[in-house]
N, C-alpha and C positions, 0 to 999 in steps of 0.2 A: 837227447831223445828226439826222434823224428817228429816232424810236425804232423804227418799223416802216414798211416800204413793201410794198405788195402790190397786187393787183387784187382787187376784190370784184365777182363776176360772177353774173348770173341771180338776183337777190334776189327770192324769193317771199315776199309779205308779206300776212298776214291780220290785219285790224284789228277789235278787239272794243271796244264801248262798255262801260265799267264804272263803278261808283260810285267817286267820287274817294276816299271814306273807305278803300277797300281799299288805297290806295297810301300812306297817311299814314306807316306805320312804315318804308317803304322810301325816303322822300323825304330826299335828302341835305341837310345843313345849307347855307343860303344859296341854295336853289333853291325854286321853286314850280312847281306843275303848268302845263304849256302845253296849252291846250285848243283843240280844232277845233270852231268854231261851238258853243261851250259844252258840247262832249262830251269826256269823258275817255277816252283810248284806251290799250289795251295792244295790242301787236303781236307775233305769232309771225312770226319771220323766218328763213328758210333761204337759204343762199348758199354760194358757193365761194370760198375764198381761193386765189389763184394767184400764182406767181412771188413768194412771200413772202420778204422779207429783214428780218432783225433787225439793226439798226445796219449796214445795207448788205451784210450777209453772209447767204448762203443756208445754212440749217442742214439737214443731210441728213435726209430723211424728214419734213421740216417745211416743204416749199415749197408744195405743193398739198394742200389739205384742206377738209372740209366744216365749216360752222358752222350751228347753230340756236340762236336766242335768243328769249327773251320780254323785252320792254322796254316802257318807257313814256316819256312826253315831259315835259320840264321846261324852264325858262327861268331865267336868273340876270341880274340887273341889275348892271352894272359900268360905272362912269363914265358914267352916263346912257343907256347902250345895253344892249339885251337880247342875251344870248347864249342860243341855242336848242340844247338838247341832249337826250341820252337817258340813262336809267338802266336798267341790266339787272337783271332778277330772277334770271336764270340765263342762261349761255352754254355750249352743249355743243359739244365738239370731240373728235376721235378721238385725240389725242396727249397723253400726260400732261405732257410738258414744257411744252407751251403753257398747260395749266392751272396748273402751278407758277408760271411767269413771270407770268401775268396776275393770279393770286390774290396773289402775293407783292409784286410791284412796284406793281400798280394797285389792289389790294384789290377786284378784281372777284369774280364769283361763278361761276367756270368749273367744269365737271364733265367728266370723260373718260368717253366711252361708245363702243361700236362704232357706226360710221356708214357710210353709203353714199349714193350719188346717182345719177341717171340724167338725161341730157339727150338728147332726140331730136327729129327734125324730120320732117315730111311736106312735101308740096308747098305747103301753106297754113298749117299750124300747127306749133307747138312744144310739147313736153311736158317739164316740169321737175319733178323729184321729189327730195326729200330724206328720208332715213330715219335713225333712231337706235334703238338697242336699250336699253330700260330694264326692269329686272326681268324678263328673259327674253322680253320682248314688243317687236316692232318697232313704232315709232311712224312715221307717214308724213305728209308734207305734199306734195301733188301739185297742179300747176297746168297747165292746158291753155290756150294763149294764141295770139294771132296770130303769124305768122312774122316780120312787119316791125315794128320799133319806130318810135315817133314821139316828138316833143319833149313833155316834161311842161309842161303849160299853167300859166302864172303864176296864182296865186290858187287852184289846185285842191287838192283834198284829197290827191292824190298828191304835189304839191309840199310840202305841209305835212309828210307823212310822211317824204319823202326829204331835205328840206333842213334837217336838224338837224346841226350841225357840231361839237358839243362832247359829251364823255362825262363823266358824273358818277358817282362811286362814294361811298357813304356809309361813312365810316371810324369815326366816332363821333358822339356827340350834337351836337358842335360842330366836326367836322372832316370835310372833304370832299376827295377827289382830283378834279382837273379836267384834262382833256387835250383837245387839239383834233384833230379829224379833217378832213383836207383832201381835196376831190375836186371835179371839175367837175360842172356840172348833168347829170343823167342823162336817158336816153331810157327809155320804158317801152312794154310790149306790152299790147294790149287782152286782158283775161282772158276766156276763152270758158266755162271750167268749172273746178271745183276739187274736191279731196277732202282732208279733214283727219281723220286717224285717230290722235288723240293722247289719252292719258289725262293731262290737265293736272294733276290732283291728284297722280298718282304722280311726274310729271316735275318739276313746279314747286311742289308743296306743296298741302295741303288748302285753303288760302284760294282757290286757283284752280281747284278741281274743278268749279265750276258752269260753267266754259267748256266742259266735255264735252258739254252739251246746248245751248250757245249758238251762234247763228249769227253769223259775222262781219259787220260793217256793210259791209265792202268787202274785196276781195282784189285785189292788185296784183302785177305782175311787172316789175321794173326791170332793165335791162341792167347797170348798174354801170360801173365804171371803174377806173383806177389810183387808189389812195388813199395817204395817209400818216397815221400815228398819231404825234403828237408827244409829247415828254416831258412828264410830269405836273407840275402845280402843286398844292400843298396849300393849302386855304382853312381857316383856324382862326379860330373865333369865341369868344364867351363864352356860357355857360349862365346864364340869369337866376336870381338867388337865389330 
């Protein structure tokens, strides 16, 4: 039985190119950075969890909720094949029980904050907005996009960003939690415009404050789908003497 089943919908994604040295301390044992055309990305991602079930049970007040995270991309070689995954700097959700489970079971880096979202449509466009309150200030990620979605093209940057099916969490110098995320290939909307009003240093820590004045390399809006999060596996290695 899957650990979690849900839908991830309307994923707003802003991708920033960063120096790979920034992520060295966050890199889990057994993984290495996964680059796009020799570029190292971190992504700000906002989306909705819908119809969420934990061990196939709906938990009251924890079925539909927002999430915003900052993540980067890694890969792990196993039995001659690469597993492509993500590592989260921090994941923000509005319910403390979610934070407790994720941080306890998966050793992730969740934080509970007030959150809200807005989805709206006109005849030709859609507006998707995610907001969260940190230090008494609302942070906002807003995307304006086409109304109709289209297939994500093979070999595209959007495929690279959305086609990572493993999660990795650093537990120790030689210990990593690994879990699989399953979902079909997604469709995406053409982004027309965006606004990012985020104090990255306040939300994600001083090492990321430079993103306050950086422009994303790309901004995407994916429709999402039903997903599962499978039970974790722990990878244990040895630390060289």
